[in-house]
C-alpha positions, -999 to 999 in steps of 0.1 A, spaced: 218 -499 217 250 -486 217 266 -472 247 280 -444 227 252 -412 241 249 -401 203 246 -435 189 216 -443 222 197 -409 203 206 -419 169 220 -385 161 252 -367 148 276 -359 172 274 -323 157 236 -325 159 220 -288 173 207 -290 211 171 -288 196 179 -317 173 189 -337 202 157 -326 224 138 -338 194 155 -371 192 154 -374 230 115 -372 229 107 -396 199 132 -420 218 114 -417 250 82 -422 235 93 -455 220 108 -470 249 88 -456 279 86 -488 297 48 -481 306 42 -479 268 67 -503 250 67 -538 244 103 -540 242 117 -562 267 146 -540 274 126 -512 274 138 -501 309 174 -501 305 173 -487 275 151 -458 289 175 -449 313 204 -448 284 184 -423 264 179 -405 296 213 -403 306 229 -392 267 201 -370 270 210 -354 306 247 -350 293 246 -338 258 215 -306 263 242 -298 293 268 -275 276 294 -284 299 290 -317 303 289 -321 266 320 -304 258 334 -328 285 323 -356 267 333 -348 235 367 -343 242 373 -373 268 349 -399 250 323 -424 265 347 -444 287 368 -421 300 339 -399 308 319 -428 326 352 -435 344 353 -401 361 316 -401 367 320 -432 387 348 -415 403 327 -389 415 335 -361 394 309 -343 378 308 -314 343 285 -293 365 299 -300 403 312 -267 417 341 -283 431 343 -275 470 353 -300 493 319 -317 503 312 -323 467 349 -342 458 349 -365 486 377 -386 486 378 -391 453 413 -408 437 416 -370 422 409 -351 454 434 -323 458 445 -320 425 456 -285 416 464 -269 448 429 -279 472 402 -284 448 388 -282 411 383 -243 415 351 -242 402 355 -257 369 348 -290 376 347 -321 354 364 -295 324 391 -285 342 399 -319 358 400 -331 320 426 -301 310 445 -308 346 447 -348 342 444 -349 300 469 -320 291 450 -290 301 464 -256 309 479 -268 347 458 -256 366 450 -222 356 412 -226 353 393 -231 321 391 -200 296 355 -196 280 347 -221 255 339 -207 221 302 -210 205 306 -245 183 299 -238 146 270 -245 130 262 -280 110 273 -289 74 248 -293 50 252 -313 21 236 -313 -16 238 -327 -47 255 -304 -83 250 -320 -121 263 -300 -149 276 -311 -185 310 -322 -199 318 -285 -212 308 -267 -179 336 -295 -166 356 -285 -195 354 -246 -194 342 -240 -156 309 -222 -147 288 -203 -124 261 -223 -114 229 -212 -96 210 -237 -77 185 -240 -48 192 -256 -11 169 -262 18 183 -252 49 175 -245 83 172 -204 91 168 -185 122 134 -178 127 127 -147 110 89 -145 135 106 -156 173 144 -142 161 153 -182 168 143 -176 206 111 -203 201 87 -183 214 69 -148 208 83 -116 223 53 -110 237 53 -145 257 51 -142 293 82 -152 311 84 -170 343 122 -184 363 111 -224 358 106 -234 396 125 -265 399 155 -254 390 154 -213 402 167 -208 366 200 -226 363 188 -248 340 200 -278 357 191 -296 392 216 -311 413 215 -343 433 239 -356 461 243 -391 465 264 -410 494 286 -433 481 315 -455 490 339 -425 476 321 -400 498 294 -375 485 291 -369 451 270 -346 434 255 -354 400 239 -325 377 215 -329 352 192 -310 328 161 -299 341 132 -319 328 108 -292 333 126 -261 313 151 -290 297 183 -268 305 166 -235 292 159 -220 331 129 -205 319 92 -210 312 72 -194 286 33 -191 285 34 -200 247 58 -209 218 63 -193 182 34 -204 160 59 -203 127 89 -225 142 69 -245 169 91 -236 197 124 -246 176 136 -210 171 148 -225 132 124 -231 101 136 -247 69 135 -221 38 149 -224 6 180 -205 -7 190 -197 -40 229 -196 -43 256 -197 -66 289 -212 -67 319 -214 -92 326 -243 -108 364 -249 -115 377 -260 -150 384 -295 -146 364 -306 -120 358 -345 -121 329 -367 -110 322 -370 -70 343 -341 -60 332 -315 -35 329 -281 -35 324 -264 -1 310 -229 6 319 -214 36 291 -200 64 264 -211 37 258 -243 62 232 -247 94 235 -219 120 249 -220 151 223 -227 182 253 -206 204 257 -179 183 289 -192 168 297 -190 131 273 -210 102 284 -247 89 299 -251 52 275 -263 22 293 -294 5 284 -300 -29 289 -335 -47 292 -326 -84 281 -346 -111 289 -350 -143 259 -360 -174 276 -382 -200 281 -368 -231 269 -375 -266 305 -379 -283 336 -382 -253 335 -409 -226 365 -390 -199 387 -413 -183 402 -390 -153 417 -358 -175 420 -376 -211 390 -381 -236 382 -411 -256 367 -408 -290 349 -428 -318 356 -415 -354 337 -436 -383 357 -437 -414 350 -454 -450 368 -485 -460 385 -465 -490 397 -437 -462 412 -465 -442 433 -482 -473 442 -445 -489 445 -419 -457 425 -391 -456 426 -357 -441 396 -354 -411 377 -332 -389 378 -344 -351 354 -327 -331 369 -319 -296 359 -292 -269 368 -262 -277 366 -272 -316 371 -292 -349 405 -302 -359 421 -320 -385 435 -345 -380 460 -371 -410 445 -405 -412 473 -426 -425 472 -451 -456 464 -493 -442 447 -477 -407 431 -508 -393 392 -504 -377 401 -502 -336 433 -485 -342 436 -455 -315 455 -421 -322 465 -399 -292 460 -360 -302 481 -343 -272 465 -315 -250 427 -319 -264 418 -337 -231 403 -320 -200 422 -293 -180 435 -302 -150 422 -288 -118 446 -258 -107 463 -251 -142 485 -276 -144 481 -285 -186 456 -308 -201 449 -346 -209 444 -358 -244 419 -369 -266 420 -404 -279 406 -412 -314 396 -451 -318 389 -453 -355 360 -475 -365 358 -487 -403 322 -484 -413 309 -509 -438 285 -500 -465 245 -514 -460 241 -508 -498 260 -503 -527 249 -493 -567 261 -513 -591 292 -493 -602 302 -497 -565 295 -533 -559 316 -540 -598 345 -520 -586 351 -537 -555 343 -570 -570 369 -563 -596 394 -551 -566 386 -584 -549 390 -608 -578 427 -585 -584 436 -592 -554 431 -633 -555 399 -636 -535 368 -657 -547 335 -641 -547 302 -657 -537 279 -631 -553 248 -650 -537 258 -643 -505 278 -607 -512 312 -594 -513 300 -574 -482 289 -596 -453 320 -615 -463 338 -581 -452 319 -572 -421 326 -607 -411 360 -601 -416 359 -571 -393 
């Protein structure tokens, strides 16, 4: 199991507190030494508990995210704690004792990080802005014409939203509340240990109220205490002309809500484009296969070629060979942000007729003989033509 606390719980670094608590319950149930058959269950269970203690504590998680796993663990070994008020008794004789004028000034590990690793020079930490909600991801399929012209597309996405019944609190408004007796409403419990470096205070999230500081007589029946429910939302997105397969659109503020009252996350939309029956796309260019007859290839002709904005006339030069490709400039896909258009490449395919009437057969046999070809009528002239092409 990885040492990284997010990996230990199996959550992403932008997971909400509710998601972290859910992951902890699941992992704790799986690896509790009393029920698990895993030979390393006890060690894994300790790591799960430690990960939960740090990631459900706002100050500790902030310090952990900023310092990274190794630096955070090193700081803890030296006796510093994110929830420690930082008095002289709590800091003992640690290697950074006395920094900033006789103590931590009440800021704990967060201020220590600011002072040692590039902070504001001992002036204390300003109020931490609430974290943004998680970004969500969905997919949207469009056709080639919509990619060519641009489109306004309506779609439905399932996403977490604040529970209307409890207003995101996780309990009914009428539920009885009491201060958690284990942490006296602080949401944290502190243990003092004597180490070779001095007395060390270790503060963790209260296991009884899970860091809330308050116990409620009942949980919300709609969201089962989570504060959020998953609802379907119908949204409309502007698809720009020229968008390509696999590109991503971003809708700001349409992601998950912030558990801390901050801004919503964003919604990321991965775009896929259905295959077209006539055109193949290659970046900003299009490719089209144009079937023509043997006489058209021989004598040349004026034909209509389809494009995504209507048919255009195209001159086939005489003597055109099957497989030859011609470029129609500016008839491809529009480039994003209005930087012109790609080209349309027309590949000519000479079609051999599968059946002939008597007049056609005689005319072609005469044509072949005039050119000095020996014709085996039993095999058929057009069988020879097919093999030639």
